[in-house]
C-alpha positions as CSV (number, residue, x, y, z in Angstrom):
1,X,84.9,41.7,-382.6
2,X,82.0,42.3,-380.2
3,X,78.4,41.2,-380.2
4,X,76.1,43.7,-381.9
5,X,72.9,42.9,-379.9
6,X,71.9,42.2,-376.3
7,X,70.3,38.8,-375.5
8,X,69.7,36.7,-372.4
9,X,73.4,36.1,-371.9
10,X,74.9,39.4,-373.2
11,X,74.4,42.8,-371.5
12,X,75.9,46.1,-372.7
13,X,76.7,48.9,-370.3
14,X,77.6,52.5,-371.0
15,X,79.9,53.5,-368.1
16,X,81.6,56.4,-369.8
17,X,80.3,58.9,-367.3
18,X,82.3,59.6,-364.1
19,X,79.0,59.6,-362.2
20,X,78.1,56.1,-363.4
21,X,77.3,53.8,-360.4
22,X,79.3,50.5,-360.6
23,X,76.6,48.9,-358.5
24,X,74.5,48.8,-361.6
25,X,77.0,46.5,-363.2
26,X,77.0,44.3,-360.0
27,X,73.2,44.1,-360.3
28,X,73.5,42.9,-363.9
29,X,76.0,40.2,-362.8
30,X,73.6,38.9,-360.2
31,X,70.8,38.8,-362.8
32,X,73.0,36.8,-365.2
33,X,74.3,34.4,-362.5
34,X,70.7,33.6,-361.4
35,X,69.8,32.8,-365.0
36,X,72.2,31.1,-367.4
37,X,75.3,33.2,-366.8
38,X,76.8,35.3,-369.6
39,X,78.8,38.5,-370.3
40,X,78.7,42.1,-369.3
41,X,80.4,44.4,-371.8
42,X,81.3,47.7,-370.2
43,X,81.8,50.5,-372.8
44,X,79.1,49.6,-375.3
45,X,75.8,51.4,-375.7
46,X,72.4,49.5,-375.8
47,X,72.4,49.9,-379.6
48,X,75.8,48.2,-379.9
49,X,77.9,51.3,-380.4
50,X,81.3,50.9,-378.9
51,X,82.3,54.1,-377.0
52,X,84.8,52.7,-374.5
53,X,84.7,52.0,-370.7
54,X,85.6,54.5,-368.1
55,X,84.4,53.6,-364.6
56,X,85.1,49.9,-364.9
57,X,88.3,50.5,-366.7
58,X,89.6,52.7,-363.8
59,X,89.1,49.9,-361.3
60,X,91.2,47.5,-363.3
61,X,90.9,43.7,-363.5
62,X,91.6,42.9,-359.9
63,X,89.5,45.9,-358.6
64,X,86.5,44.7,-360.7
65,X,86.8,41.1,-359.5
66,X,87.2,42.2,-355.8
67,X,84.2,44.6,-355.8
68,X,81.8,42.1,-357.5
69,X,83.0,39.4,-355.1
70,X,82.6,41.7,-352.1
71,X,79.1,42.9,-353.0
72,X,77.4,39.6,-353.8
73,X,76.1,36.8,-351.6
74,X,77.3,34.1,-352.2
75,X,80.3,35.8,-353.8
76,X,80.4,35.7,-357.6
77,X,83.9,34.9,-359.0
78,X,84.1,36.5,-362.4
79,X,86.7,36.5,-365.2
80,X,87.6,40.0,-366.4
81,X,89.3,40.9,-369.7
82,X,90.2,44.4,-371.0
83,X,90.0,44.5,-374.8
84,X,91.4,47.4,-376.9
85,X,88.9,48.4,-379.6
86,X,90.9,51.3,-381.0
87,X,93.5,53.7,-379.6
88,X,92.4,55.0,-376.2
89,X,89.2,53.0,-376.4
90,X,88.8,49.9,-374.3
91,X,86.0,47.6,-373.5
92,X,85.8,45.6,-370.3
93,X,84.4,42.1,-370.7
94,X,83.1,40.5,-367.5
95,X,82.4,36.8,-367.7
96,X,79.7,35.7,-365.2
97,X,79.3,32.0,-364.4
98,X,75.9,30.4,-363.8
99,X,75.3,30.1,-360.1
100,X,74.5,26.8,-358.4
101,X,72.3,28.5,-355.9
102,X,70.3,31.7,-355.5
103,X,72.5,34.8,-355.4
104,X,71.8,38.3,-354.2
105,X,73.6,41.6,-353.9
106,X,75.1,42.5,-350.5
107,X,71.9,44.6,-350.0
108,X,69.7,41.6,-350.3
109,X,68.4,42.2,-353.8
110,X,67.5,39.0,-355.8
111,X,67.2,39.6,-359.5
112,X,67.3,37.5,-362.6
113,X,67.7,38.2,-366.3
114,X,64.7,37.3,-368.4
115,X,62.7,38.5,-371.5
116,X,60.1,41.2,-371.0
117,X,56.8,41.4,-372.8
118,X,58.5,42.9,-375.9
119,X,60.9,40.0,-376.0
120,X,63.8,42.1,-374.8
121,X,66.3,41.1,-372.1
122,X,65.7,42.8,-368.7
123,X,66.5,42.4,-365.0
124,X,63.5,41.4,-362.9
125,X,63.1,41.1,-359.1
126,X,62.8,37.5,-358.2
127,X,59.7,36.3,-356.4
128,X,59.9,33.5,-353.8
129,X,59.2,30.7,-356.3
130,X,62.1,31.9,-358.5
131,X,64.4,32.1,-355.5
132,X,63.4,28.6,-354.3
133,X,63.8,27.0,-357.7
134,X,67.2,28.6,-358.1
135,X,68.3,27.4,-354.6
136,X,67.0,24.0,-355.5
137,X,69.6,23.5,-358.2
138,X,71.7,21.8,-355.5
139,X,69.9,22.6,-352.3
140,X,73.1,23.2,-350.3
141,X,72.5,26.7,-349.0
142,X,70.5,27.5,-346.0
143,X,67.4,29.1,-347.5
144,X,66.2,30.3,-344.2
145,X,69.2,32.6,-343.7
146,X,68.4,34.5,-346.8
147,X,66.3,37.6,-347.3
148,X,63.4,38.1,-349.7
149,X,62.8,41.0,-352.0
150,X,60.0,43.1,-350.4
151,X,60.2,41.4,-347.0
152,X,60.4,44.1,-344.3
153,X,59.9,44.3,-340.6
154,X,56.3,45.3,-341.2
155,X,55.7,41.7,-342.2
156,X,56.8,40.5,-338.8
157,X,54.4,40.2,-335.8
158,X,56.3,41.9,-333.0
159,X,53.5,41.2,-330.6
160,X,54.0,37.5,-331.1
161,X,57.7,37.9,-330.5
162,X,57.0,39.6,-327.2
163,X,54.4,37.0,-326.2
164,X,56.8,34.1,-326.8
165,X,59.6,36.0,-325.0
166,X,57.5,36.6,-322.0
167,X,56.6,32.9,-321.7
168,X,60.2,31.9,-321.9
169,X,61.4,34.5,-319.4
170,X,58.7,33.3,-316.9
171,X,59.5,29.6,-317.2
172,X,63.3,29.6,-317.6
173,X,65.9,29.9,-314.8
174,X,68.8,30.4,-317.2
175,X,70.4,33.9,-316.9
176,X,71.1,33.8,-320.7
177,X,67.4,33.3,-321.4
178,X,66.4,36.1,-319.1
179,X,68.9,38.4,-320.7
180,X,67.9,37.6,-324.3
181,X,64.2,37.6,-323.8
182,X,64.1,40.8,-321.6
183,X,65.0,42.9,-324.7
184,X,62.6,44.6,-326.9
185,X,61.3,42.5,-329.8
186,X,63.6,43.9,-332.5
187,X,66.7,43.3,-330.4
188,X,65.5,39.7,-329.6
189,X,65.2,39.1,-333.3
190,X,68.7,40.4,-333.9
191,X,70.1,38.3,-331.1
192,X,68.4,35.2,-332.6
193,X,70.0,35.9,-336.0
194,X,66.5,36.6,-337.5
195,X,67.3,40.2,-338.5
196,X,70.3,41.7,-340.2
197,X,71.8,43.9,-337.5
198,X,73.0,46.5,-340.1
199,X,70.2,46.6,-342.7
200,X,67.4,45.7,-340.3
201,X,66.0,43.3,-342.9
202,X,64.3,40.1,-341.6
203,X,65.3,36.7,-343.2
204,X,63.2,33.8,-344.2
205,X,63.6,32.1,-340.8
206,X,62.1,35.2,-339.2
207,X,59.1,35.2,-341.6
208,X,58.6,31.5,-340.9
209,X,58.7,31.9,-337.1
210,X,57.0,35.3,-336.6
211,X,55.6,36.5,-339.9
212,X,52.0,37.7,-340.2
213,X,49.9,35.0,-341.8
214,X,49.0,37.1,-344.9
215,X,52.7,37.9,-345.5
216,X,53.6,34.2,-345.2
217,X,50.9,33.2,-347.7
218,X,52.0,35.9,-350.1
219,X,55.8,35.4,-349.9
220,X,56.3,31.8,-348.7
221,X,53.2,29.9,-349.8
222,X,54.8,26.5,-349.5
223,X,54.9,26.9,-345.7
224,X,51.7,25.0,-344.5
225,X,50.6,22.1,-342.4
226,X,47.8,19.8,-343.6
227,X,46.1,18.3,-340.6
228,X,43.9,15.3,-341.2
229,X,42.0,12.9,-338.8
230,X,40.6,9.5,-339.9
231,X,38.3,7.3,-338.0
232,X,36.7,3.8,-338.3
233,X,38.9,1.6,-340.4
234,X,41.0,4.6,-341.3
235,X,39.1,5.4,-344.4
236,X,36.7,8.0,-343.1
237,X,38.1,11.6,-343.1
238,X,36.5,13.6,-340.3
239,X,38.9,16.5,-340.1
240,X,40.9,18.2,-342.8
241,X,42.5,21.6,-342.1
242,X,45.3,23.6,-343.6
243,X,47.3,25.9,-341.3
244,X,49.6,28.7,-342.5
245,X,50.3,30.4,-339.2
246,X,53.9,31.3,-338.2
247,X,55.7,28.4,-336.5
248,X,56.0,30.1,-333.1
249,X,52.2,30.1,-333.0
250,X,51.5,27.0,-335.1
251,X,53.5,24.4,-333.1
252,X,51.9,25.1,-329.8
253,X,48.5,25.2,-331.5
254,X,49.0,21.7,-333.0
255,X,50.2,20.3,-329.8
256,X,46.9,21.1,-328.2
257,X,44.9,19.2,-330.8
258,X,42.5,16.8,-328.9
259,X,43.4,13.8,-331.2
260,X,47.1,14.2,-330.2
261,X,46.2,14.3,-326.5
262,X,44.2,11.1,-326.1
263,X,44.7,9.1,-322.9
264,X,44.7,5.3,-323.3
265,X,45.4,3.9,-319.9
266,X,45.7,4.6,-316.2
267,X,47.8,2.9,-313.6
268,X,47.6,3.3,-309.8
269,X,51.1,3.6,-308.4
270,X,51.6,4.0,-304.7
271,X,48.0,5.2,-304.4
272,X,48.5,7.8,-307.1
273,X,47.0,7.8,-310.6
274,X,49.5,7.6,-313.6
275,X,47.7,8.5,-316.8
276,X,49.4,7.2,-320.0
277,X,48.9,9.1,-323.3
278,X,48.4,7.4,-326.6
279,X,51.2,9.6,-327.9
280,X,53.8,11.0,-325.6
281,X,53.7,14.8,-325.9
282,X,57.5,14.9,-326.2
283,X,57.5,12.5,-329.1
284,X,54.7,14.4,-330.9
285,X,56.4,17.8,-330.3
286,X,59.7,16.6,-331.7
287,X,58.1,14.8,-334.7
288,X,56.3,17.9,-335.8
289,X,59.1,20.3,-334.9
290,X,61.6,18.2,-336.8
291,X,59.3,18.3,-339.8
292,X,59.2,22.1,-339.7
293,X,62.8,22.5,-338.9
294,X,64.4,20.0,-341.4
295,X,62.0,20.1,-344.3
296,X,63.2,21.3,-347.7
297,X,61.7,24.7,-348.3
298,X,62.8,24.6,-351.9
299,X,59.9,22.1,-352.5
300,X,56.3,23.2,-352.7
301,X,54.9,20.3,-350.7
302,X,54.1,21.3,-347.1
303,X,53.9,19.1,-344.0
304,X,51.2,16.5,-343.6
305,X,50.0,15.3,-340.2
306,X,47.6,12.3,-340.3
307,X,46.0,10.8,-337.3
308,X,44.6,7.3,-337.8
309,X,43.2,4.9,-335.2
310,X,46.2,3.9,-333.2
311,X,48.7,5.5,-335.6
312,X,50.2,9.0,-336.1
313,X,52.0,9.9,-339.4
314,X,54.1,13.1,-339.8
315,X,55.4,13.7,-343.4
316,X,57.6,16.5,-344.5
317,X,59.0,17.6,-347.9
318,X,62.5,16.6,-348.8
319,X,64.5,13.5,-348.0
320,X,67.1,13.1,-345.3
321,X,70.1,15.4,-345.6
322,X,73.3,13.9,-346.9
323,X,74.8,11.2,-344.7
324,X,71.6,10.3,-342.8
325,X,69.4,7.3,-343.5
326,X,67.0,5.1,-341.6
327,X,69.8,2.9,-340.3
328,X,71.9,5.7,-338.6
329,X,69.3,8.2,-337.4
330,X,70.1,7.7,-333.7
331,X,73.8,8.3,-333.8
332,X,74.6,10.6,-336.7
333,X,75.5,14.1,-335.5
334,X,72.7,16.6,-336.0
335,X,73.0,18.3,-339.5
336,X,70.0,20.6,-339.9
337,X,69.1,21.6,-343.4
338,X,67.9,25.0,-342.2
339,X,70.5,26.0,-339.7
340,X,69.3,29.5,-339.1
341,X,65.8,28.3,-338.4
342,X,67.1,25.4,-336.3
343,X,69.2,27.7,-334.1
344,X,66.4,30.0,-333.5
345,X,63.9,27.3,-332.7
346,X,66.3,25.8,-330.2
347,X,66.7,29.1,-328.4
348,X,63.0,29.6,-328.5
349,X,62.5,26.2,-326.7
350,X,60.5,24.9,-329.7
351,X,62.8,21.9,-330.2
352,X,65.1,19.7,-328.0
353,X,68.0,21.9,-326.8
354,X,70.5,19.2,-327.3
355,X,69.7,18.9,-331.0
356,X,68.8,15.2,-330.4
357,X,65.1,15.4,-330.9
358,X,65.2,12.1,-332.7
359,X,66.4,10.4,-329.4
360,X,63.3,11.9,-327.6
361,X,61.0,10.3,-330.2
362,X,62.6,6.9,-329.9
363,X,62.9,7.1,-326.1
364,X,59.2,7.8,-325.3
365,X,57.9,5.2,-327.8
366,X,60.1,2.6,-325.9
367,X,59.2,4.0,-322.5
368,X,55.5,3.1,-323.1
369,X,56.4,-0.3,-324.5
370,X,55.4,0.6,-328.0
371,X,57.3,-0.2,-331.3
372,X,60.1,2.1,-332.4
373,X,59.2,5.0,-334.7
374,X,58.9,3.7,-338.3
375,X,60.8,5.8,-341.0
376,X,60.8,3.0,-343.6
377,X,58.5,5.0,-346.0
378,X,61.0,7.9,-346.3
379,X,62.7,8.4,-349.6
380,X,64.5,11.2,-351.6
381,X,61.4,13.3,-351.7
382,X,60.1,13.1,-348.2
383,X,60.7,12.1,-344.6
384,X,57.8,10.2,-343.0
385,X,57.7,9.0,-339.4
386,X,54.9,6.7,-338.1
387,X,54.3,6.6,-334.3
388,X,52.3,3.6,-333.0
389,X,49.6,4.5,-330.6
390,X,46.9,2.4,-329.1
391,X,47.1,0.7,-325.7
392,X,50.4,1.0,-323.9
393,X,52.2,-2.1,-322.7
394,X,51.1,-1.8,-319.1
395,X,53.3,-4.6,-317.8
396,X,56.4,-2.9,-319.2
397,X,55.3,0.5,-318.0
398,X,54.8,-0.9,-314.5
399,X,58.3,-2.5,-314.7
400,X,59.9,0.8,-315.8
401,X,58.3,2.9,-313.0
402,X,61.0,1.9,-310.5
403,X,63.8,1.7,-313.1
404,X,65.9,4.8,-313.6
405,X,66.9,4.6,-317.3
406,X,67.5,7.9,-319.2
407,X,69.6,6.6,-322.0
408,X,67.7,6.0,-325.3
409,X,69.7,2.9,-326.3
410,X,69.2,1.2,-322.9
411,X,65.4,2.0,-323.0
412,X,65.1,0.5,-326.5
413,X,67.0,-2.6,-325.4
414,X,64.7,-3.1,-322.4
415,X,61.6,-2.6,-324.5
416,X,62.8,-5.0,-327.2
417,X,63.7,-7.7,-324.6
418,X,60.4,-7.3,-323.0
419,X,58.6,-7.8,-326.3
420,X,60.9,-10.5,-327.7
421,X,62.0,-12.2,-324.5
422,X,65.5,-13.2,-325.8
423,X,67.7,-11.4,-328.3
424,X,71.2,-11.9,-329.5
425,X,74.0,-9.3,-329.5
426,X,73.7,-8.9,-333.3
427,X,70.0,-8.4,-333.1
428,X,70.3,-5.7,-330.3
429,X,73.1,-3.9,-332.2
430,X,70.7,-3.6,-335.2
431,X,67.9,-2.2,-333.0
432,X,70.1,0.5,-331.4
433,X,71.9,1.3,-334.7
434,X,75.4,0.7,-333.4
435,X,78.2,-1.8,-334.1
436,X,78.4,-4.9,-331.9
437,X,81.4,-3.6,-330.0
438,X,79.6,-0.4,-328.8
439,X,76.5,-2.3,-328.2
440,X,78.4,-4.8,-326.0
441,X,79.6,-1.9,-323.9
442,X,76.1,-0.7,-323.3
443,X,74.9,-4.2,-322.5
444,X,77.8,-4.7,-320.0
445,X,76.7,-1.5,-318.2
446,X,73.1,-2.8,-318.1
447,X,74.2,-6.1,-316.7
448,X,76.2,-4.3,-313.9
449,X,73.0,-2.3,-313.2
450,X,71.1,-5.6,-313.0
451,X,68.8,-4.6,-315.8
452,X,69.5,-7.6,-318.0
453,X,71.3,-11.0,-317.9
454,X,73.7,-12.5,-320.4
455,X,73.0,-16.2,-321.2
456,X,74.1,-18.8,-323.6
457,X,77.4,-20.6,-324.1
458,X,79.1,-17.5,-325.4
459,X,77.2,-15.1,-323.1
460,X,76.0,-13.3,-326.3
461,X,72.2,-13.8,-325.7
462,X,70.4,-11.5,-323.4
463,X,67.2,-11.5,-321.3
464,X,65.7,-9.1,-318.8
465,X,66.9,-9.3,-315.3
466,X,64.3,-10.8,-313.1
467,X,63.9,-8.4,-310.1
468,X,60.6,-9.5,-308.6
469,X,59.5,-12.9,-309.7
470,X,62.3,-14.9,-308.2
471,X,60.6,-18.2,-309.0
472,X,59.4,-17.3,-312.5
473,X,59.6,-20.3,-314.8
474,X,62.1,-19.8,-317.6
475,X,61.0,-20.2,-321.2
476,X,62.1,-23.2,-323.2
477,X,64.8,-21.2,-325.0
478,X,66.0,-19.6,-321.7
479,X,66.0,-23.1,-320.1
480,X,68.1,-24.8,-322.8
481,X,70.5,-21.8,-322.9
482,X,71.0,-21.8,-319.1
483,X,71.5,-25.6,-319.1
484,X,74.2,-25.2,-321.7
485,X,76.0,-22.6,-319.7
486,X,75.9,-24.8,-316.5
487,X,77.5,-27.7,-318.5
488,X,80.1,-25.3,-319.9
489,X,81.0,-24.0,-316.4
490,X,81.2,-27.4,-314.8
491,X,83.5,-28.6,-317.6
492,X,86.1,-26.0,-316.5
493,X,85.7,-26.3,-312.7
494,X,85.9,-29.0,-310.1
495,X,82.3,-28.4,-309.4
496,X,80.0,-25.6,-308.4
497,X,77.3,-25.3,-305.7
498,X,73.8,-24.2,-306.3
499,X,74.6,-20.8,-304.7
500,X,77.7,-20.3,-306.9
501,X,75.8,-21.2,-310.0
502,X,73.0,-18.7,-309.0
503,X,75.6,-15.9,-308.9
504,X,77.3,-17.1,-312.1
505,X,74.1,-17.1,-314.1
506,X,72.3,-14.2,-312.3
507,X,69.4,-16.5,-311.6
508,X,67.5,-17.2,-308.4
509,X,68.5,-20.4,-306.5
510,X,65.0,-21.8,-307.1
511,X,65.5,-21.4,-310.8
512,X,69.0,-23.0,-310.6
513,X,67.5,-25.8,-308.6
514,X,65.0,-26.6,-311.4
515,X,67.8,-26.5,-314.0
516,X,70.0,-28.8,-311.9
517,X,67.2,-31.2,-311.3
518,X,66.5,-31.4,-315.1
519,X,70.2,-32.0,-315.9
520,X,70.4,-34.7,-313.2
521,X,67.4,-36.5,-314.6
522,X,69.1,-36.3,-318.0
523,X,72.0,-38.1,-316.3
524,X,74.4,-35.3,-317.2
525,X,75.4,-34.1,-313.7
526,X,75.5,-35.4,-310.2
527,X,75.8,-34.0,-306.7
528,X,78.9,-34.5,-304.6
529,X,77.3,-35.1,-301.2
530,X,80.4,-34.1,-299.3
531,X,81.2,-30.8,-300.9
532,X,77.6,-30.1,-302.0
533,X,78.9,-29.2,-305.4
534,X,77.5,-30.3,-308.7
535,X,79.8,-32.0,-311.1
536,X,79.6,-33.5,-314.6
537,X,78.7,-37.2,-314.4
538,X,81.6,-39.4,-315.4
């Protein structure tokens, strides 16, 4: 009727004493769910003798289900059956499903059922690798919000917390920042959601941000950054370091690396020097912070930063979260894999406060006239971003100095048109990762701001607005497109003057003059001497 021996999926519990602690049964349920699932039989001794349940029996089916659900995280939903063995002798059978993610007791204990050295089933405390592997079954839970067995406040560097808090308080003008970071370190951690306010236990996000290095290495060994520098043709490795510091100390340290702070150019603007970095500090910060913030901590690969001549690569473990790919990075709402860590890093000013750090990376690459960040090597196991360095596009930088453009899509459009000269609506829509309708709205705004011009018969080809060089010669493509527009407009009017055409095409009168002269030589148009209007030749 009942199993006669315990194994990895069957546990016997003698709860016949009134003093028996039901939490022991809950612990066994957690151990089973973190393994293969199984059954707890209450009212059977270890040797298989059926003596009947007492403590579990008193709680009843609903009471058992409720208490197990209430005292496990995430809640375990069990099936409970009361089986009569003989008169006044009942066994309570609790069916425990296999969890799809790491589960702990409400007190934060992670345990798992396994065989001991004698081949007998036993409950063991889970180490970090076991927790990570269990979470990794589906990877849907926020690992950084969980606690670790053995992790205490003694593993957290409270001096580092105070140091970071002091820096924020001195530099911020927000009352909320001053309030939060004027507290003592423990209260700061609680406010940031890094410590359980009731138990006082730090979570994994707390360890990652402020843990002592020895504690991080011991309990979360897959947190590290491999920093490499290559020279020459990119084949000579001259620097190779592994960093395991807490993120609050590591990110600022990396941002001070000399290879990430090279200056490539200098412009003199209004008598003042404008130094242009090889990699914009904002782009570098967000690239590295995103890797720390969004990486999959269920994988053992760390973060790799490689600095090549004229190229920076940042690679982190784990692919994009569900719903994000290289074609919608710019406009998909932020969905952090590690929400607890992300929230804390935002409040600590370690990442972009808007949650749109990806915009920052794209914006500053475009601002210096460099190609967009390249995510094409990302796959299901990693996210890799390549930032182009080298000499900035000084002509474009000079052009942008007097242009007030804060929007990332507009800046990318300007950069692309500067590099390509002429682009269609469909090409620009692909660049800014939007549909053509939304892209057209952005382009209309830019036309009204006199940043770009629409050309072509359908007004669906775009060029930069010529602000300074009024007599600049148009390219062959621009010339033919503008001539087609002139013919089209003359077909639907009784004629247009040079001045009117200049306004219609947003070109200077000297440019229009050259176009009209060319069309006149081609015998396509003629000038009405009386009205001074150009008309199609009959």
